[in-house]
C-alpha positions as YAML, in Angstrom:
chain: A
units: angstrom
residues:
- id: 1
  name: MET
  ca: [30.37, 106.14, 11.21]
- id: 2
  name: VAL
  ca: [32.96, 107.85, 8.97]
- id: 3
  name: GLN
  ca: [32.49, 107.96, 5.15]
- id: 4
  name: VAL
  ca: [35.34, 108.36, 2.99]
- id: 5
  name: GLY
  ca: [34.79, 110.08, -0.16]
- id: 6
  name: TRP
  ca: [36.19, 110.68, -3.71]
- id: 7
  name: LYS
  ca: [38.43, 113.39, -1.72]
- id: 8
  name: MET
  ca: [40.48, 110.76, -0.15]
- id: 9
  name: LEU
  ca: [41.09, 108.70, -3.20]
- id: 10
  name: PRO
  ca: [44.18, 110.60, -4.26]
- id: 11
  name: ALA
  ca: [45.80, 110.26, -1.04]
- id: 12
  name: THR
  ca: [44.85, 106.66, -0.94]
- id: 13
  name: LEU
  ca: [46.36, 105.90, -4.15]
- id: 14
  name: LEU
  ca: [49.64, 107.93, -3.59]
- id: 15
  name: VAL
  ca: [50.04, 105.70, -0.13]
- id: 16
  name: ILE
  ca: [49.65, 102.57, -2.19]
- id: 17
  name: THR
  ca: [51.90, 103.69, -4.97]
- id: 18
  name: MET
  ca: [54.72, 104.57, -2.39]
- id: 19
  name: VAL
  ca: [54.39, 101.18, -0.55]
- id: 20
  name: TRP
  ca: [53.89, 99.03, -3.50]
- id: 21
  name: LEU
  ca: [56.31, 100.54, -6.33]
- id: 22
  name: PRO
  ca: [59.37, 100.53, -4.40]
- id: 23
  name: ALA
  ca: [58.93, 96.76, -3.60]
- id: 24
  name: THR
  ca: [58.09, 95.80, -7.01]
- id: 25
  name: ILE
  ca: [61.10, 97.73, -8.16]
- id: 26
  name: VAL
  ca: [63.47, 96.07, -5.40]
- id: 27
  name: ASN
  ca: [61.73, 92.63, -6.37]
- id: 28
  name: SER
  ca: [62.12, 92.97, -10.31]
- id: 29
  name: GLN
  ca: [65.93, 93.75, -9.67]
- id: 30
  name: GLN
  ca: [66.83, 90.78, -7.63]
- id: 31
  name: PRO
  ca: [68.82, 87.97, -9.65]
- id: 32
  name: GLN
  ca: [66.99, 85.30, -10.64]
- id: 33
  name: PRO
  ca: [68.31, 81.69, -9.97]
- id: 34
  name: ALA
  ca: [69.57, 80.32, -13.40]
- id: 35
  name: ARG
  ca: [67.44, 77.19, -14.40]
- id: 36
  name: VAL
  ca: [69.53, 74.33, -14.78]
- id: 37
  name: ASP
  ca: [68.29, 71.20, -16.67]
- id: 38
  name: LEU
  ca: [69.88, 68.04, -15.30]
- id: 39
  name: SER
  ca: [69.82, 64.78, -17.19]
- id: 40
  name: ALA
  ca: [68.30, 61.76, -15.77]
- id: 41
  name: GLY
  ca: [71.32, 60.27, -15.29]
- id: 42
  name: ALA
  ca: [72.70, 63.02, -13.43]
- id: 43
  name: ILE
  ca: [69.65, 62.95, -11.34]
- id: 44
  name: GLN
  ca: [70.01, 59.38, -10.58]
- id: 45
  name: GLN
  ca: [73.52, 59.95, -9.78]
- id: 46
  name: ILE
  ca: [73.03, 62.74, -7.25]
- id: 47
  name: ALA
  ca: [70.23, 60.41, -5.63]
- id: 48
  name: ALA
  ca: [72.63, 57.57, -5.41]
- id: 49
  name: PHE
  ca: [75.40, 59.82, -3.66]
- id: 50
  name: GLU
  ca: [72.70, 60.95, -1.02]
- id: 51
  name: SER
  ca: [71.54, 57.58, -0.63]
- id: 52
  name: ALA
  ca: [75.17, 56.35, 0.10]
- id: 53
  name: LYS
  ca: [75.84, 59.46, 2.25]
- id: 54
  name: ALA
  ca: [72.73, 58.57, 4.38]
- id: 55
  name: ARG
  ca: [73.89, 55.17, 4.91]
- id: 56
  name: ARG
  ca: [77.00, 56.08, 6.68]
- id: 57
  name: THR
  ca: [77.96, 55.48, 10.26]
- id: 58
  name: PRO
  ca: [78.53, 58.18, 12.70]
- id: 59
  name: ALA
  ca: [82.48, 57.87, 12.34]
- id: 60
  name: GLN
  ca: [82.12, 57.68, 8.61]
- id: 61
  name: ARG
  ca: [80.30, 60.91, 8.35]
- id: 62
  name: LYS
  ca: [83.24, 62.25, 9.54]
- id: 63
  name: ILE
  ca: [85.59, 61.38, 6.68]
- id: 64
  name: SER
  ca: [85.78, 63.26, 3.51]
- id: 65
  name: SER
  ca: [83.57, 61.73, 0.62]
- id: 66
  name: ARG
  ca: [86.84, 61.78, -1.53]
- id: 67
  name: LEU
  ca: [88.45, 59.17, 0.83]
- id: 68
  name: ILE
  ca: [85.50, 57.13, 1.31]
- id: 69
  name: HIS
  ca: [84.88, 57.12, -2.66]
- id: 70
  name: ALA
  ca: [88.87, 56.47, -3.21]
- id: 71
  name: ALA
  ca: [88.67, 53.48, -0.67]
- id: 72
  name: THR
  ca: [85.69, 51.77, -2.48]
- id: 73
  name: ILE
  ca: [87.32, 52.11, -5.88]
- id: 74
  name: ARG
  ca: [90.64, 50.54, -4.37]
- id: 75
  name: ARG
  ca: [88.63, 47.59, -2.74]
- id: 76
  name: GLY
  ca: [87.30, 46.85, -6.28]
- id: 77
  name: GLU
  ca: [83.69, 47.94, -5.00]
- id: 78
  name: PRO
  ca: [80.81, 49.32, -7.30]
- id: 79
  name: VAL
  ca: [80.86, 53.03, -7.06]
- id: 80
  name: VAL
  ca: [78.20, 55.39, -7.96]
- id: 81
  name: GLY
  ca: [78.32, 56.69, -11.39]
- id: 82
  name: SER
  ca: [81.59, 57.39, -13.12]
- id: 83
  name: VAL
  ca: [83.12, 59.94, -10.59]
- id: 84
  name: ARG
  ca: [86.57, 59.85, -9.87]
- id: 85
  name: ALA
  ca: [87.94, 60.41, -6.51]
- id: 86
  name: ASN
  ca: [90.98, 62.57, -7.22]
- id: 87
  name: VAL
  ca: [92.61, 61.46, -4.24]
- id: 88
  name: VAL
  ca: [96.83, 60.84, -4.84]
- id: 89
  name: LEU
  ca: [98.02, 57.41, -3.51]
- id: 90
  name: ASP
  ca: [101.56, 56.24, -3.53]
- id: 91
  name: ARG
  ca: [102.60, 52.97, -4.65]
- id: 92
  name: GLU
  ca: [101.80, 51.42, -1.25]
- id: 93
  name: GLY
  ca: [98.13, 52.71, -1.61]
- id: 94
  name: ARG
  ca: [98.90, 55.51, 1.07]
- id: 95
  name: THR
  ca: [97.47, 59.02, 1.08]
- id: 96
  name: GLU
  ca: [98.31, 62.06, 3.39]
- id: 97
  name: VAL
  ca: [95.39, 63.08, 5.32]
- id: 98
  name: ASP
  ca: [94.88, 65.92, 7.72]
- id: 99
  name: LEU
  ca: [93.29, 64.88, 11.12]
- id: 100
  name: ARG
  ca: [91.60, 66.74, 13.66]
- id: 101
  name: ALA
  ca: [91.99, 65.08, 17.22]
- id: 102
  name: ASP
  ca: [93.67, 65.59, 20.30]
- id: 103
  name: VAL
  ca: [97.36, 64.76, 19.85]
- id: 104
  name: THR
  ca: [97.87, 61.95, 22.16]
- id: 105
  name: PRO
  ca: [100.47, 59.09, 22.26]
- id: 106
  name: GLU
  ca: [97.22, 56.74, 21.64]
- id: 107
  name: VAL
  ca: [96.16, 58.58, 18.28]
- id: 108
  name: LEU
  ca: [99.81, 58.60, 17.23]
- id: 109
  name: ALA
  ca: [99.85, 54.87, 17.99]
- id: 110
  name: ALA
  ca: [97.04, 54.14, 16.34]
- id: 111
  name: ILE
  ca: [98.13, 55.84, 13.16]
- id: 112
  name: VAL
  ca: [101.31, 53.65, 13.18]
- id: 113
  name: ALA
  ca: [99.16, 50.60, 14.16]
- id: 114
  name: VAL
  ca: [97.47, 50.55, 10.70]
- id: 115
  name: GLY
  ca: [100.84, 51.00, 8.88]
- id: 116
  name: GLY
  ca: [100.67, 54.63, 8.84]
- id: 117
  name: ALA
  ca: [103.06, 57.31, 9.58]
- id: 118
  name: VAL
  ca: [102.84, 60.70, 11.28]
- id: 119
  name: VAL
  ca: [104.25, 63.72, 8.84]
- id: 120
  name: ASN
  ca: [103.72, 66.32, 11.61]
- id: 121
  name: SER
  ca: [101.51, 67.28, 14.35]
- id: 122
  name: GLN
  ca: [100.53, 70.44, 16.07]
- id: 123
  name: PRO
  ca: [98.78, 69.70, 19.73]
- id: 124
  name: ALA
  ca: [97.86, 73.34, 20.38]
- id: 125
  name: TYR
  ca: [95.74, 73.17, 17.01]
- id: 126
  name: ARG
  ca: [94.67, 69.55, 17.29]
- id: 127
  name: THR
  ca: [95.99, 68.65, 14.19]
- id: 128
  name: ILE
  ca: [98.05, 65.70, 12.73]
- id: 129
  name: ARG
  ca: [99.11, 65.19, 9.02]
- id: 130
  name: ALA
  ca: [99.67, 61.30, 8.38]
- id: 131
  name: SER
  ca: [100.60, 59.14, 5.51]
- id: 132
  name: ILE
  ca: [97.62, 56.42, 5.91]
- id: 133
  name: PRO
  ca: [97.24, 53.35, 3.83]
- id: 134
  name: LEU
  ca: [93.68, 54.02, 2.56]
- id: 135
  name: THR
  ca: [91.61, 50.92, 2.94]
- id: 136
  name: ARG
  ca: [93.36, 49.64, 6.30]
- id: 137
  name: TRP
  ca: [92.61, 53.32, 7.73]
- id: 138
  name: LEU
  ca: [88.95, 53.34, 7.01]
- id: 139
  name: GLN
  ca: [88.43, 49.83, 8.45]
- id: 140
  name: SER
  ca: [89.98, 50.70, 11.89]
- id: 141
  name: VAL
  ca: [91.36, 54.07, 12.73]
- id: 142
  name: SER
  ca: [88.49, 56.03, 11.49]
- id: 143
  name: ALA
  ca: [85.99, 54.09, 13.86]
- id: 144
  name: GLU
  ca: [87.33, 56.32, 16.81]
- id: 145
  name: SER
  ca: [84.26, 58.69, 17.57]
- id: 146
  name: THR
  ca: [86.62, 61.13, 19.18]
- id: 147
  name: ARG
  ca: [88.46, 61.97, 15.89]
- id: 148
  name: GLU
  ca: [87.31, 64.40, 13.02]
- id: 149
  name: TRP
  ca: [88.97, 63.21, 9.69]
- id: 150
  name: PHE
  ca: [89.76, 65.41, 6.86]
- id: 151
  name: ASP
  ca: [91.68, 64.78, 3.34]
- id: 152
  name: ARG
  ca: [94.63, 66.76, 2.64]
- id: 153
  name: PRO
  ca: [93.51, 70.04, 0.63]
- id: 154
  name: ALA
  ca: [94.10, 69.33, -2.80]
- id: 155
  name: ALA
  ca: [96.63, 72.64, -3.45]
- id: 156
  name: SER
  ca: [98.98, 71.30, -0.88]
...
């Protein structure tokens, strides 16, 4: 049996210090996440948004939350909290959207069938920009499972 005497203590302490001290210094220099205190109302609103998103159909999951929220407001249905949708609608209730899909005559015809208009399309990039009547579009065109919808970027 090997016995470790007091002579080994300085070397042991040196090894412990070399391993422990740098790790402590690195960890103490890491930025700590800021604590955010949310009001009970804000927490309820977040929970309501999460619940609403969880109830969406697979087709609705492809649609921007802003568009779904704007359509809900437009139909006069109750909405979560007092959050505005920030979707620009023209006088006929149409908004421009960016659609990612295979650009086919059927897809373009489906946009026109709901009262929309194709602004432009880029088949090579699978993109279509269309002006769509918000509520009719959400009820019909968005049900196509081969399409991925995005709303028009706010900066455009």
